N, C-alpha and C positions, 0 to 999 in steps of 0.2 A: 941674822941668819945670809950667809952667802950667795954668791947667785945662784948657784947649783940648786936644780928642782930634782929632785928625787917623786920616782912616782908615788909615792906614799904619803909626801907631803901633801901638807893640809890649807890652801890660802884662803884667807876670809877676812872680811871689815866688821871691825867691832866699835859700834856707837856705845856711845858712854856720857849719862847725863849726869850730872854732879852738881850738889847743893850752889848754890849763888854765891859771885865770887871768888871758889875753889877752883876755877881752871886751871889756872895756871901751878898752881899749888899741886893737885891731883896730876897734872902735865909733867912735872917735875917727878914725880916717883914712877913713872915708866918706864924702866930699866930692864927690862927682860927683854934677851937677844931675839926673842923670836918676832918682837917689833919692827916690821924695817921702816913704817912712817907713823910719825904719829900730828893732828893738827888739829887747830879749835876750828868749831865750822859754825855758823849761824844755822838756826830752827830748833827742830823740839829735842834734838842732842847737843853737846858743848863740844865734844871731840870725835874723832874718828880715826881709828887705828888700822892699820895695813898689816894683817903678820901673815906669819909662812911657819905652821909646826910640823914636827918632824913626821907624826902619827896624831891623830884625834885625839886619843888619850891625853897627849902634853897640851889642845888645846881646851880642852876640859881643865883639866888643871890649873894650866895658866890662868882661866876666867875665874874659876870657883874659888882656887885657893890662893891668888896671887891680886889680880886686879879685883874684883866684888869685896876685896878686905881692905883696898885704900880705905881711907879715911876722907869723907866729902862725895864718894862715889855712890849716888842713889839707883842706878838703873843699868843696864846695859844690854843690845839686842847684837846677835851674831850673825853674819851674814858670807855663807861659808861659799866659796865660788865655785860654780857647777863648772864653767868651761871659761876658758880667755879670748876674747875674739880680738883681739890687737896685743 
């Protein structure tokens, strides 16, 4: 999305756990315009997405109807931003 921030926008970080060896394959399928950044990470999860959705319902739709449907995605955890500090 653009740098414009509407008061109804929902900012979130989504942690994604994928099947071993499918990290880049899953990453290449992340094409939704709500995704501002996608990174491979070390630890309990494999990918982290920084997203901005125009409405909470759109975030739900992206997670349940798109992200979790990608072959290789095993688990997600969504952290909705309460307030930005910097």
